[in-house]
C-alpha positions as CSV (number, residue, x, y, z in Angstrom):
1,M,0.5,-17.5,2.4
2,A,2.7,-14.5,2.4
3,R,6.4,-14.9,2.0
4,P,8.6,-13.7,4.9
5,A,9.7,-10.1,4.5
6,P,13.2,-9.8,3.1
7,S,15.7,-7.6,4.8
8,V,15.1,-4.1,3.6
9,G,17.6,-2.0,5.3
10,R,17.5,-4.1,8.4
11,S,19.6,-7.0,9.5
12,E,16.6,-9.0,10.4
13,V,12.8,-8.7,10.3
14,G,11.4,-9.2,13.8
15,P,7.9,-10.4,14.8
16,S,6.5,-7.1,13.7
17,S,8.1,-4.7,11.3
18,K,7.8,-0.9,11.4
19,W,6.7,1.0,8.3
20,V,6.6,4.8,7.9
21,T,4.8,7.0,5.4
22,R,3.4,10.5,5.0
23,A,0.4,11.3,7.2
24,R,-3.1,11.9,5.9
25,I,-3.2,8.7,3.9
26,R,-5.4,8.4,0.8
27,V,-5.0,6.0,-2.2
28,N,-1.5,4.4,-2.4
29,R,-0.6,4.8,1.2
30,T,-3.8,3.2,2.4
31,A,-3.6,0.4,-0.2
32,T,0.1,-0.2,0.6
33,A,-0.5,-0.4,4.4
34,W,-3.4,-2.8,3.7
35,L,-1.1,-5.0,1.5
36,I,1.6,-5.0,4.2
37,R,-0.9,-6.0,7.0
38,R,-2.7,-8.6,4.9
39,F,0.1,-10.3,3.0
40,I,3.5,-9.2,4.4
41,D,3.3,-8.7,8.2
42,P,0.0,-8.9,10.0
43,A,1.5,-7.3,13.1
44,A,3.2,-4.4,11.2
45,I,3.4,-1.1,13.0
46,F,2.7,2.0,11.0
47,L,4.0,5.4,11.7
48,F,2.3,8.4,9.9
49,V,4.5,11.5,9.9
50,E,4.9,14.7,8.0
51,P,6.5,14.3,4.5
52,D,9.8,15.8,5.4
53,E,10.1,13.5,8.5
54,V,9.8,10.2,6.6
55,V,13.5,9.6,5.9
56,A,14.6,10.6,9.4
57,V,12.0,8.4,11.0
58,Q,12.9,5.6,8.6
59,Q,16.5,5.7,9.8
60,R,15.8,6.4,13.5
61,E,13.1,3.8,14.0
62,D,14.7,1.2,11.7
63,A,11.5,1.3,9.7
64,T,10.8,0.8,6.0
65,G,9.5,4.0,4.4
66,F,7.0,4.1,1.6
67,D,5.3,6.7,-0.6
68,A,7.6,9.5,0.2
69,P,10.7,11.1,-1.2
70,G,13.8,9.2,-0.1
71,A,11.8,6.3,1.2
72,T,12.8,2.7,0.6
73,Y,9.7,2.5,-1.6
74,P,9.1,6.0,-3.0
75,H,5.9,7.6,-4.4
76,R,7.1,6.6,-7.9
77,D,10.2,4.4,-8.3
78,A,12.6,4.3,-11.3
79,E,10.3,1.8,-13.0
80,G,7.3,4.2,-12.7
81,R,5.6,2.0,-10.0
82,C,3.9,3.3,-6.9
83,S,4.9,1.6,-3.6
84,F,1.9,-0.7,-3.8
85,E,3.0,-2.0,-7.2
86,A,6.6,-2.4,-6.1
87,L,5.6,-4.4,-3.0
88,V,3.2,-6.7,-5.0
89,D,6.0,-7.3,-7.5
90,L,8.4,-8.2,-4.7
91,Y,6.1,-10.2,-2.3
92,R,3.2,-11.6,-4.4
93,P,4.2,-11.5,-8.1
94,D,2.1,-14.5,-9.0
95,D,-1.1,-13.2,-7.3
96,A,-3.2,-12.1,-10.3
97,A,-5.8,-10.4,-8.1
98,L,-3.2,-8.3,-6.4
99,Q,-1.7,-7.5,-9.8
100,E,-5.1,-6.1,-10.9
101,I,-5.4,-4.1,-7.7
102,A,-2.0,-2.7,-8.4
103,C,-3.2,-1.4,-11.8
104,I,-6.3,0.1,-10.1
105,V,-4.2,1.8,-7.4
106,H,-1.7,3.0,-9.9
107,G,-4.3,4.8,-11.9
108,A,-6.1,6.2,-8.8
109,D,-2.8,7.5,-7.4
110,F,-1.4,9.0,-10.6
111,E,-4.3,11.1,-11.8
112,E,-2.8,11.6,-15.3
113,E,-3.1,7.8,-15.7
114,M,-6.5,7.3,-14.1
115,R,-8.3,6.3,-17.3
116,L,-6.1,3.3,-17.8
117,V,-8.3,1.1,-15.5
118,P,-12.0,2.1,-15.0
119,E,-12.0,1.2,-11.3
120,S,-9.3,3.7,-10.6
121,A,-11.7,6.7,-10.7
122,G,-13.9,5.1,-8.2
123,L,-11.1,4.2,-5.9
124,R,-9.8,7.8,-6.1
125,A,-13.2,9.2,-5.2
126,I,-13.7,6.8,-2.3
127,S,-10.2,7.4,-1.0
128,G,-10.8,11.1,-1.0
129,G,-13.6,10.5,1.6
130,F,-11.4,8.5,4.0
131,P,-10.4,11.5,6.1
132,L,-14.0,12.8,6.2
133,V,-15.2,9.6,8.0
134,A,-12.2,8.7,10.1
135,R,-10.5,10.5,13.0
136,D,-6.9,9.6,12.0
137,D,-4.8,7.5,9.7
138,H,-4.9,4.4,11.9
139,E,-8.7,4.4,11.7
140,I,-8.6,4.9,8.0
141,L,-6.4,1.9,7.7
142,E,-8.7,-0.2,9.8
143,R,-11.9,0.9,8.1
144,A,-10.5,0.7,4.5
145,G,-9.3,-2.9,5.1
146,F,-12.9,-4.0,4.4
147,L,-12.9,-2.2,1.1
148,Y,-9.6,-3.8,0.0
149,D,-10.6,-7.2,1.3
150,A,-13.8,-7.0,-0.7
151,L,-12.1,-5.9,-3.9
152,Y,-9.5,-8.6,-3.5
153,A,-12.2,-11.3,-3.0
154,S,-14.2,-10.0,-6.0
155,L,-11.1,-10.1,-8.3
156,K,-10.1,-13.5,-7.0
157,A,-13.6,-14.8,-7.8
158,R,-13.7,-13.2,-11.2
159,L,-10.3,-14.5,-12.1
160,G,-11.2,-18.0,-10.8
161,A,-14.3,-18.0,-13.1
162,R,-12.1,-17.5,-16.1
163,G,-10.1,-20.6,-15.4
């Protein structure tokens, strides 16, 4: 069960939180939005805007920004993590399957580190096709959910077999 969202620049998290990121989502932005919907706030509202609008929308809409310069969770934080990794560390630090997905997403998102985890190259290739089969970022998020749910289930099963 997901932990309740902490206050991140808001006095209180309501029944559905707002999150804002750069439009034309691919690897990290898609994975992060899936993580938020699946484990942090199932009713989350996502706003997809131009990169230079993220900070202003974050402030105006009382939203939490991710994967953008100046966002609450930037593209790469001071610890070298992408927003997916930072949110997994914050909300689900004991979930081994999500920790593995975080490594995959990191390598897929930061091309120079893609070879660290073999699955990263596949995720990067698949994510590059998202805009080719979906009409907008909201549809990408909905359709990619199956991919991430399947990856999570596979990793949970594999990790369970080790124990």
